FIPALO-805276 format. One line per field, with one value per residue (C-alpha): residue number from 1; residue in one letter; x, y, z. Coordinates in Angstrom, 1 decimal. Layout:
<rs>
num [NUM, ...] $
residuo [A, ...] $
x [X, ...] $
y [Y, ...] $
z [Z, ...] $
</rs>
This chain:
<rs>
num [1, 2, 3, 4, 5, 6, 7, 8, 9, 10, 11, 12, 13, 14, 15, 16, 17, 18, 19, 20, 21, 22, 23, 24, 25, 26, 27, 28, 29, 30, 31, 32, 33, 34, 35, 36, 37, 38, 39, 40, 41, 42, 43, 44, 45, 46, 47, 48, 49, 50, 51, 52, 53, 54, 55, 56, 57, 58, 59, 60, 61, 62, 63, 64, 65, 66, 67, 68, 69, 70, 71, 72, 73, 74, 75, 76, 77, 78, 79, 80, 81, 82, 83, 84, 85, 86, 87, 88, 89, 90, 91, 92, 93, 94, 95, 96, 97, 98, 99, 100, 101, 102, 103, 104, 105, 106, 107, 108, 109, 110, 111, 112, 113, 114, 115, 116, 117, 118, 119, 120, 121, 122, 123, 124, 125, 126, 127, 128, 129, 130, 131, 132, 133, 134, 135, 136, 137, 138, 139, 140, 141, 142, 143, 144, 145, 146, 147, 148, 149, 150, 151, 152, 153, 154, 155, 156, 157, 158, 159, 160, 161, 162, 163, 164, 165, 166, 167, 168, 169, 170, 171, 172, 173, 174, 175, 176, 177, 178, 179, 180, 181, 182, 183, 184, 185, 186, 187, 188, 189, 190, 191, 192, 193, 194, 195, 196, 197, 198, 199, 200, 201, 202, 203, 204, 205, 206, 207, 208, 209, 210, 211, 212, 213, 214, 215, 216, 217, 218, 219, 220, 221, 222, 223, 224, 225, 226, 227, 228, 229, 230, 231, 232, 233, 234, 235, 236, 237, 238, 239, 240, 241, 242, 243, 244, 245, 246, 247, 248, 249, 250, 251, 252, 253, 254, 255, 256, 257, 258, 259, 260, 261, 262, 263, 264, 265, 266, 267, 268, 269, 270, 271, 272, 273, 274, 275, 276, 277, 278, 279, 280, 281, 282, 283, 284, 285, 286, 287, 288, 289, 290, 291, 292, 293, 294, 295, 296, 297, 298, 299, 300, 301, 302, 303, 304, 305, 306, 307, 308, 309, 310, 311, 312, 313, 314, 315, 316, 317, 318, 319, 320, 321, 322, 323, 324, 325, 326, 327, 328, 329, 330, 331, 332, 333, 334, 335, 336, 337, 338, 339, 340, 341, 342, 343, 344, 345, 346, 347, 348, 349, 350, 351, 352, 353, 354, 355, 356, 357, 358, 359, 360, 361, 362, 363, 364, 365, 366, 367, 368, 369, 370, 371, 372, 373, 374, 375, 376, 377, 378, 379, 380, 381, 382, 383, 384, 385, 386, 387, 388, 389, 390, 391, 392, 393, 394, 395, 396, 397, 398, 399, 400, 401, 402, 403, 404, 405, 406, 407, 408, 409, 410, 411, 412, 413, 414, 415, 416, 417, 418, 419, 420, 421, 422, 423, 424, 425, 426, 427, 428, 429, 430, 431, 432, 433, 434, 435, 436, 437, 438, 439, 440, 441, 442, 443, 444, 445, 446, 447, 448, 449, 450, 451, 452, 453, 454, 455, 456, 457, 458, 459, 460, 461, 462, 463, 464, 465, 466, 467, 468, 469, 470, 471, 472, 473, 474, 475, 476, 477, 478, 479, 480, 481, 482, 483, 484, 485, 486, 487, 488, 489, 490, 491, 492, 493, 494, 495] $
residuo [M, K, H, A, L, S, L, P, I, Y, D, V, A, A, I, R, G, I, E, S, R, H, A, G, V, A, P, S, L, M, E, R, A, G, A, A, A, V, S, Q, T, L, T, F, A, E, H, S, G, L, P, P, L, I, V, C, G, P, G, N, N, G, G, D, G, F, V, L, A, R, L, L, R, S, R, G, V, V, P, V, V, V, F, T, G, D, E, A, R, L, P, G, D, A, R, G, A, L, E, A, F, R, A, D, G, G, E, T, V, R, E, I, P, A, R, G, F, S, V, A, V, D, A, L, F, G, I, G, L, Q, R, P, I, E, G, A, Y, A, A, L, I, A, R, I, N, A, L, G, C, P, V, L, A, L, D, V, P, S, G, L, C, A, D, T, G, R, V, L, G, C, A, V, K, A, D, L, T, A, T, F, I, A, L, K, P, G, L, L, T, L, D, G, P, D, H, C, G, E, V, G, L, H, D, L, G, L, A, P, E, D, D, L, A, A, Q, G, R, T, V, A, P, D, L, F, R, S, H, L, L, P, R, R, R, N, S, H, K, G, M, M, G, G, A, G, I, L, G, G, A, P, G, M, V, G, A, A, L, L, A, G, R, A, A, L, K, L, G, A, G, R, V, Y, L, G, L, I, D, E, A, A, A, A, V, D, A, A, Q, P, E, L, M, L, R, K, P, A, E, L, L, A, Q, S, H, V, T, A, L, A, V, G, P, G, L, G, Q, G, K, S, A, Q, S, L, L, R, Q, T, I, A, A, E, R, P, L, L, L, D, A, D, A, L, N, L, I, A, A, H, P, V, L, A, N, R, V, R, K, R, A, A, P, T, L, I, T, P, H, P, L, E, A, A, R, L, L, G, S, G, I, D, A, V, Q, G, D, R, L, H, A, A, R, A, L, A, E, K, L, N, A, H, T, V, L, K, G, C, G, S, V, I, A, A, P, D, G, R, W, F, I, N, T, S, G, N, P, G, M, A, G, A, G, M, G, D, V, L, S, G, L, A, V, S, L, L, A, Q, G, W, A, A, E, A, A, L, L, C, A, V, H, L, H, G, A, A, A, D, Q, L, A, A, G, G, T, G, P, I, G, L, T, A, G, E, T, I, D, A, A, R, Q, R, F, N, I, W, T, H, S] $
x [0.0, 1.7, 0.3, 1.6, 0.3, 0.8, -2.3, -3.3, -3.0, -5.0, -4.9, -8.0, -8.9, -8.8, -10.9, -13.5, -13.5, -14.2, -16.9, -18.6, -18.8, -20.9, -23.1, -26.8, -26.1, -28.0, -27.0, -25.1, -21.4, -22.2, -24.5, -21.8, -19.1, -21.1, -21.9, -18.3, -17.4, -20.2, -18.4, -15.3, -17.3, -19.4, -16.2, -15.1, -18.6, -19.2, -16.0, -16.4, -20.1, -19.8, -21.5, -19.5, -19.0, -19.4, -18.2, -19.7, -18.4, -20.1, -19.5, -19.9, -17.5, -20.1, -22.7, -20.7, -20.9, -24.7, -25.2, -23.0, -25.0, -28.3, -27.0, -25.6, -29.0, -30.6, -28.3, -29.3, -26.3, -27.1, -24.2, -23.6, -23.5, -21.9, -22.7, -21.7, -22.2, -25.1, -27.7, -28.9, -25.4, -24.8, -24.3, -27.4, -26.4, -25.1, -28.3, -30.3, -28.2, -28.8, -32.5, -32.7, -30.8, -33.2, -36.2, -35.0, -35.1, -31.5, -30.4, -27.3, -25.5, -23.3, -20.4, -18.7, -20.2, -17.9, -18.2, -16.5, -16.8, -16.0, -14.6, -14.5, -15.4, -13.8, -16.2, -15.3, -13.3, -12.6, -10.2, -11.2, -9.7, -7.2, -6.8, -5.5, -8.0, -8.3, -10.8, -13.7, -12.8, -9.2, -10.5, -12.8, -9.9, -7.9, -10.8, -11.0, -7.3, -7.6, -10.5, -8.3, -10.4, -9.6, -10.2, -11.5, -11.2, -13.4, -11.5, -8.7, -7.9, -9.4, -6.7, -4.4, -3.9, -4.9, -2.5, 0.7, 0.4, 0.9, -0.9, -3.1, -2.8, -3.8, -5.1, -6.8, -4.5, -6.4, -5.8, -7.5, -8.5, -11.2, -10.4, -12.8, -12.5, -8.7, -5.5, -4.5, -0.8, -1.2, -2.2, 1.2, 3.9, 5.2, 2.9, 0.2, 1.3, 1.6, -2.0, -3.7, -2.8, -3.7, -5.3, -8.2, -9.2, -12.9, -13.4, -17.2, -17.9, -16.0, -13.0, -11.2, -8.7, -11.7, -12.6, -9.1, -5.6, -3.8, -1.7, 0.7, 1.1, 2.3, 5.5, 5.1, 7.1, 4.6, 6.1, 9.4, 8.4, 9.7, 13.2, 12.9, 14.2, 16.0, 19.5, 20.4, 22.5, 25.0, 26.0, 29.2, 30.3, 30.9, 27.2, 26.2, 27.8, 30.3, 29.3, 31.7, 31.3, 33.3, 33.7, 35.2, 37.1, 39.1, 36.7, 34.0, 35.3, 32.5, 29.9, 31.6, 32.1, 28.4, 27.4, 29.9, 28.7, 25.1, 26.0, 27.9, 25.1, 22.4, 24.2, 26.6, 29.3, 32.1, 32.1, 34.9, 35.4, 37.3, 38.4, 39.6, 41.3, 44.8, 45.4, 42.4, 43.2, 43.8, 41.2, 37.8, 38.5, 34.7, 34.0, 37.2, 35.3, 35.2, 38.0, 39.4, 41.0, 42.2, 39.6, 41.5, 41.9, 38.2, 37.3, 39.6, 38.1, 36.4, 34.4, 32.4, 28.9, 27.3, 28.7, 27.5, 29.2, 28.7, 28.9, 31.6, 32.8, 33.5, 33.3, 36.9, 38.5, 39.5, 35.9, 34.6, 37.1, 36.1, 32.5, 33.0, 34.6, 31.9, 29.2, 30.9, 31.1, 28.6, 27.2, 24.4, 25.1, 23.7, 24.4, 24.0, 25.1, 28.1, 27.8, 24.4, 25.8, 28.5, 25.9, 23.8, 26.8, 28.0, 25.3, 27.7, 27.7, 24.0, 23.7, 26.0, 23.9, 20.8, 22.5, 23.6, 22.5, 23.0, 20.5, 20.9, 19.5, 19.6, 18.7, 18.4, 17.1, 15.0, 17.9, 19.9, 16.7, 16.3, 19.8, 19.3, 16.1, 17.4, 14.6, 14.1, 13.6, 10.1, 9.1, 10.4, 8.6, 5.5, 4.9, 7.2, 5.5, 6.1, 9.7, 10.5, 8.9, 10.7, 14.1, 13.5, 12.6, 15.5, 18.2, 16.6, 17.1, 15.0, 14.7, 13.8, 13.1, 13.8, 11.8, 8.5, 6.7, 9.7, 8.6, 10.0, 9.7, 10.6, 11.8, 8.6, 6.5, 5.3, 5.5, 5.3, 5.1, 6.8, 5.0, 7.6, 10.0, 9.8, 11.4, 14.4, 15.7, 16.3, 20.0, 23.4, 24.4, 20.9, 21.3, 24.6, 23.0, 20.2, 22.8, 24.6, 21.4, 20.4, 23.8, 24.0, 20.7, 21.9, 25.2, 23.2, 21.4, 18.1, 16.4, 16.8, 13.2, 12.9, 16.2, 15.2, 11.7, 13.1, 16.0, 13.7, 11.0, 13.4, 15.4, 12.2, 10.9, 14.2, 13.9, 10.3, 11.4, 14.0, 11.6, 9.0, 11.6, 12.6, 15.6, 14.5, 13.0, 14.9, 18.6, 18.3, 21.6, 22.2, 24.5, 21.8, 19.5, 22.0, 21.6, 17.8, 17.6, 19.5, 17.1, 14.0, 15.3, 15.8, 12.3, 10.9, 13.1, 12.0, 8.3] $
y [0.0, 3.2, 6.7, 10.2, 11.4, 10.0, 8.2, 7.6, 4.1, 2.9, -0.3, -2.5, -0.9, 2.6, 1.5, 0.0, 3.4, 5.2, 2.8, 3.2, 7.0, 6.4, 3.6, 4.1, 6.6, 5.8, 4.3, 1.9, 1.4, -2.2, -1.0, 1.4, -1.4, -3.8, -1.0, -0.1, -3.5, -3.6, -1.9, -4.1, -7.3, -6.3, -5.6, -9.2, -10.6, -8.5, -9.7, -13.4, -14.0, -16.3, -15.6, -14.2, -16.3, -14.6, -16.6, -15.1, -15.7, -15.7, -12.0, -8.5, -9.2, -11.7, -9.0, -6.9, -9.9, -10.2, -6.6, -7.0, -10.0, -8.1, -5.1, -7.3, -9.0, -5.5, -5.0, -8.2, -10.3, -13.4, -14.4, -17.8, -17.1, -19.5, -19.3, -22.0, -20.2, -20.2, -17.6, -17.3, -16.3, -13.6, -10.0, -7.9, -5.9, -9.0, -10.9, -8.1, -8.0, -11.8, -11.4, -8.5, -10.6, -13.5, -11.2, -10.1, -13.7, -14.6, -18.0, -19.4, -22.7, -24.5, -25.5, -24.0, -25.6, -27.4, -24.8, -21.7, -18.2, -14.8, -13.7, -15.1, -12.5, -13.3, -12.0, -14.6, -12.9, -9.2, -7.2, -8.6, -12.1, -12.9, -16.7, -19.1, -20.5, -24.2, -27.0, -26.3, -22.7, -23.6, -26.0, -23.3, -20.9, -23.6, -24.1, -20.3, -20.2, -23.1, -21.8, -20.3, -17.1, -13.6, -13.1, -9.9, -9.6, -7.4, -5.2, -7.7, -11.2, -13.7, -15.2, -12.1, -10.2, -6.6, -5.2, -7.1, -8.8, -12.2, -15.2, -16.7, -20.4, -19.9, -16.9, -16.1, -14.9, -12.1, -10.3, -7.2, -6.1, -3.5, -2.1, 0.2, 3.5, 3.6, 1.5, -1.0, -1.9, -5.6, -4.8, -3.1, -5.1, -8.7, -11.1, -8.5, -7.4, -11.0, -11.8, -8.5, -8.0, -4.5, -2.5, -0.2, 2.2, 3.1, 5.6, 4.9, 8.6, 9.2, 11.4, 9.3, 12.0, 14.1, 11.5, 10.4, 11.6, 9.1, 6.6, 6.1, 7.1, 5.7, 7.2, 9.5, 12.6, 15.1, 14.1, 15.6, 18.0, 21.0, 19.6, 19.0, 22.4, 23.1, 24.3, 27.9, 28.7, 30.3, 27.0, 25.3, 22.0, 23.4, 24.3, 20.6, 19.1, 16.3, 12.7, 10.3, 6.6, 4.3, 0.6, -1.5, -4.1, -6.8, -8.7, -6.1, -3.0, -3.2, -2.3, 1.0, 1.8, 1.2, 3.5, 6.1, 6.1, 6.4, 9.4, 11.1, 10.7, 12.0, 15.3, 15.4, 18.0, 15.8, 12.1, 10.5, 6.8, 5.7, 2.2, -0.3, -2.5, -1.1, -3.0, -1.3, 0.8, 4.5, 5.4, 4.0, 3.7, 3.5, 6.6, 8.7, 11.6, 9.6, 10.5, 7.4, 7.8, 5.9, 5.8, 8.1, 10.6, 10.5, 11.1, 14.1, 15.6, 18.9, 18.9, 15.8, 17.0, 13.6, 10.1, 6.6, 3.7, 0.0, -0.9, -3.7, -2.5, -5.9, -6.7, -6.7, -4.6, -1.8, -1.6, -1.3, 1.5, 3.4, 3.0, 4.4, 7.4, 8.0, 7.7, 10.4, 12.8, 15.6, 15.3, 13.3, 9.6, 6.6, 3.2, 0.0, -3.6, -4.4, -1.2, -2.5, -5.9, -4.3, -2.2, -5.3, -7.1, -4.2, -2.5, 0.3, 1.3, 1.1, 3.4, 5.9, 5.9, 6.6, 9.6, 11.2, 14.8, 14.8, 12.9, 9.1, 6.9, 3.1, 0.8, -2.8, -5.8, -8.2, -10.3, -7.2, -5.8, -9.1, -8.9, -5.3, -6.1, -9.3, -11.3, -13.8, -12.9, -14.5, -12.1, -9.1, -10.3, -11.2, -7.6, -5.4, -2.2, -2.9, -3.9, -0.7, 1.5, -0.4, 0.1, 3.8, 4.3, 2.1, 3.8, 7.3, 6.9, 7.3, 3.7, 1.8, -1.9, -3.1, -5.7, -6.0, -2.8, -1.2, 0.4, 3.7, 4.8, 8.0, 8.2, 10.0, 7.0, 8.2, 5.6, 5.2, 2.3, 2.5, 1.0, 1.5, -1.3, -4.8, -8.3, -7.4, -5.5, -8.8, -8.8, -8.1, -4.4, -2.9, -1.9, -0.2, 1.9, 2.9, 4.0, 6.1, 7.8, 8.6, 9.9, 12.1, 13.8, 14.2, 15.7, 18.2, 19.4, 17.4, 16.7, 13.1, 12.0, 13.6, 12.1, 8.6, 8.8, 10.1, 7.6, 4.6, 5.7, 6.9, 3.6, 1.6, 4.0, 3.6, -0.2, 0.1, 2.4, -0.1, -3.1, -1.2, -0.6, -4.3, -4.3, -6.8, -7.5, -10.8, -10.1, -6.4, -5.3, -2.7, -0.7, -0.3, 1.4, 4.3, 6.1, 5.4, 7.0, 10.1, 10.4, 10.0, 12.4, 15.1, 14.5, 15.1, 18.1, 19.9, 18.9] $
z [0.0, -1.2, -0.8, -1.5, 1.8, 5.3, 6.7, 10.3, 11.8, 14.8, 16.8, 17.4, 20.8, 19.2, 16.3, 18.7, 20.5, 17.3, 16.4, 19.8, 19.2, 16.1, 17.4, 16.6, 13.8, 10.6, 8.3, 10.6, 10.2, 9.3, 6.5, 5.3, 5.4, 3.3, 0.8, 0.5, -0.9, -3.5, -6.4, -6.0, -5.8, -8.9, -10.9, -10.4, -11.1, -14.2, -15.8, -15.3, -15.3, -12.4, -9.0, -6.1, -3.0, 0.4, 3.4, 6.6, 10.1, 13.6, 14.4, 13.0, 10.1, 9.0, 9.4, 6.9, 4.5, 4.9, 4.1, 1.0, -0.1, 0.2, -1.7, -4.5, -4.9, -5.2, -8.2, -9.9, -8.8, -6.7, -4.5, -2.9, 0.9, 3.3, 7.0, 9.3, 12.6, 15.1, 14.1, 17.7, 18.9, 16.3, 17.7, 17.4, 14.3, 12.5, 13.3, 11.9, 8.7, 8.3, 8.8, 6.3, 3.7, 4.2, 4.1, 0.6, -0.5, 0.3, 1.4, 3.1, 2.8, 5.2, 2.9, -0.1, -3.2, -5.7, -8.5, -9.9, -8.5, -9.8, -6.4, -2.9, -0.2, 3.2, 5.9, 8.5, 11.2, 11.6, 13.6, 17.0, 16.5, 19.3, 19.3, 16.7, 14.1, 14.1, 13.3, 11.0, 10.4, 9.6, 7.0, 5.6, 5.2, 3.5, 1.1, 0.3, -0.4, -2.8, -4.8, -7.6, -7.9, -6.6, -2.9, -1.3, 2.5, 4.5, 7.0, 7.5, 6.1, 8.5, 10.7, 10.6, 13.8, 13.1, 15.7, 14.9, 11.4, 13.0, 11.4, 14.1, 13.1, 9.5, 7.5, 4.3, 1.5, -0.1, -3.4, -2.1, 1.4, 1.9, 5.3, 7.2, 9.1, 9.2, 8.7, 11.3, 12.0, 11.1, 7.6, 7.0, 8.7, 9.2, 7.4, 6.7, 3.2, 2.1, 3.2, 2.4, -1.2, -2.3, 0.6, -0.2, 2.6, 3.2, 5.9, 6.0, 6.0, 9.2, 9.9, 12.5, 13.5, 14.5, 17.1, 18.2, 17.4, 15.2, 17.2, 14.3, 10.7, 7.4, 6.1, 3.1, 1.9, 3.4, 6.8, 5.9, 3.1, 5.0, 4.6, 0.9, -0.3, -3.6, -3.0, -3.4, -6.5, -4.1, -2.4, -1.6, -0.1, 3.3, 3.6, 2.9, 5.9, 6.4, 6.9, 8.7, 8.4, 10.7, 9.9, 7.2, 9.3, 7.3, 5.0, 5.4, 3.7, 1.2, 3.8, 4.6, 0.9, 0.2, 3.1, 1.9, -1.7, -0.6, 1.7, -1.1, -3.7, -1.3, -1.1, 1.8, 1.0, 2.2, 3.1, 5.2, 5.7, 8.7, 7.6, 10.3, 7.7, 7.5, 4.3, 2.5, -0.5, 0.0, -2.6, -3.7, -7.5, -8.2, -6.1, -5.7, -4.2, -0.9, 1.5, 3.1, 6.5, 9.5, 12.2, 14.6, 11.7, 11.1, 14.7, 14.8, 11.6, 12.4, 9.1, 10.2, 11.3, 11.7, 12.2, 11.3, 13.1, 12.3, 8.6, 8.7, 12.1, 13.7, 17.4, 18.5, 21.2, 18.8, 17.5, 21.1, 21.8, 18.7, 19.5, 22.9, 21.4, 18.9, 21.6, 23.5, 20.5, 20.6, 17.1, 15.6, 15.5, 13.6, 15.0, 12.9, 12.6, 14.8, 16.7, 17.9, 18.7, 20.8, 22.7, 23.3, 24.7, 26.9, 29.0, 29.9, 26.3, 26.1, 29.1, 27.5, 24.4, 26.4, 28.1, 24.9, 24.4, 20.6, 18.5, 18.1, 15.3, 15.4, 12.5, 13.8, 11.9, 14.0, 15.4, 16.4, 18.0, 19.9, 21.3, 22.3, 24.1, 25.7, 24.1, 21.2, 17.6, 17.7, 20.5, 18.4, 15.2, 17.1, 18.0, 15.9, 17.0, 20.6, 20.0, 18.1, 20.7, 23.5, 21.8, 21.2, 24.8, 26.2, 24.2, 23.8, 20.1, 16.9, 15.9, 12.7, 13.1, 9.6, 7.7, 5.9, 6.9, 8.7, 12.0, 13.0, 16.6, 18.4, 22.0, 23.0, 21.9, 18.5, 15.7, 11.9, 9.5, 6.1, 3.1, 0.3, -0.7, -2.0, -1.5, -3.7, -0.6, 1.2, 0.2, 1.4, 1.9, 1.9, 5.5, 4.8, 2.0, 4.4, 7.0, 4.4, 3.3, 6.8, 8.0, 4.8, 5.8, 9.4, 8.2, 6.1, 9.2, 9.0, 12.3, 13.5, 13.0, 9.5, 8.4, 9.5, 8.0, 4.7, 4.4, 5.1, 2.7, 0.1, 0.1, -0.4, -3.1, -4.9, -4.9, -6.1, -8.9, -10.0, -9.8, -11.8, -14.5, -14.7, -12.4, -9.8, -7.4, -7.7, -7.9, -7.0, -5.4, -2.7, -4.9, -7.5, -5.1, -4.5, -7.9, -7.9, -4.4, -5.7, -8.6, -6.5, -3.9, -6.5, -7.9, -4.4, -3.8, -7.0, -7.0] $
</rs>
């Protein structure tokens, strides 16, 4: 799901609160939800000539399905409606929707017939699901997934946790999800994108931010638009800051070079690499503009206005000593890779990071996040939003938990989910490029939050641009995203 503007995100409890504020208002939210899915369902039905299938569950999500079924009938399309629940146990609104459907001549069946359908509408379980699906409902979901026709999920694919993106036992794999009122975190991160397909937002005539301030937001350029300024003609390199990147231990020099090239091509006036490998070449032949130095020389360089530590750093004693010095430096600092592993292994370093007065950014992948939190990777991935916020608070650092639907969290508790990017980014060196993009913006004077939001979104947008042009996603390399990021950044800056 990609939008030009940032959109609000709410968890299930907040959505329930918004719904309660509008209870009893006509037409009901259930009526509006069913109506919102009519056009999409009709599009599938009109193209194939086959009837739509609507599988309704035992709660209000099933009620949305019954409304949809009734409205389709009023347009001359007769759906096959499956309902295996207990009518007497349906919530009041859902039971009323079923009764209205039947009063209009509609009928329900207990099993999915062995025939073809234009589309299968998943109205089994909505956002309130908390326990794993098993037994008859698991078999029903398996049957939906095996139908071979497009699948439209109402609000959230059944079996997907709306708050975390975890699959609860099993889940519907939808081609399209029509979600209601506002976005939910689970649609956008972890397994959510693989199960939701394309997400269409239907606010049902509500303005959720009028009821409740957004808990989180998607990342889009409007969040950092004030920093996207064309450069003055009267500019020089000294005005564009100096980015310093410390890393490049033996066997890992490439990580530092990738970060440096990314920082240079995103506009830092000077880029210095402090390479730990003493045998490394004195110049990057592919990017001779980079200034290669020994680590001590880099740390003493007065032109450096922001530092990134970690790409290819290693975890030896010299790396630990260098990290300690960079943490003490009073300039913006980005920590990645082995810098994070060292902090996780040495609580004293973590405490020093927390006490820093200058801005700190951290960019962990899930395993690094687990080490920093002293937990397992399953716990981190099981609630990525919680993990990112916990790290931001623990280290007093703007944090991005990388992965599908990267989660960005600020030390004050605010959070964002990024929706750009594709599976081609699951490759070596991508994190190094991200570090270079972010430290370049920090060096140019961007605020910490804006720099991280822009770098994360820009990196994903660059990968999307490449994939759209036929470069990837399979086989996309980290180095290829650098020039694409530069191009996209210039488009944003001059639009």
